N, C-alpha and C positions, 0 to 999 in steps of 0.2 A: 226681897223682891215682891212687894205686894202689888199685884195688878199689872206689873210691867208686861207680862206675857199674855194678858187677857185681851182677846180680840174685841174690836169695837163692833157692837151689834147695831146695825142700821135698820130702821123700819122701812118697809116698802109698801107703796100704794098701788092698788089695781086701777089702771087708767079707765076701765070700763064701768066699774060700779062703785069705786071709792073705798073698797075694803082695805084695811091696813093690816099688813103682816107684821106682828110684833115679835121679834126674835126671842125676847125674854119669856114670852108665853108659848111660842111655838104655834102649831095648828093641829089641835086634837082631831078634827074631822079628817085631816089628811095624814094622821099619824106622824107628825113632825114634832119632835121633842123640844121642850123649852131650852133656851140658850143655843138654838141652831141658827146660824147666820143664813141669810137668804141665799148666799153663794153656795152653801152646803146642801141646799134642798135639791132633790133630783130634778132633771130637766123636764120630766113629765108631770111636774107639779101643776095643779089647776087651782084657781081661785075657789075657795069653798062656797062663795056666794053666787058667782055668775059663770063659773067654769072656764074663765079666760085662761090662756096659757101663761106660763111663767114669764115669757117675753113681754107680756102686757103689763108688767109691774115696773114702777120707777121708784128710785130712792126718795124718801121723805127728808127734806132739808130743814 
């Protein structure tokens, strides 16, 4: 079972400043560990660049 149970990590972009949250890297400034999916981030998460709310992010396709 190599990778069958691994969740797909999708990047998210801040609609206000363009910052990209990369799940593989996490967000050191907000103490989010690498390999954390955007859905797992607390609702009070803020963009590390412009401080926009989590709701201001959209998935990168």
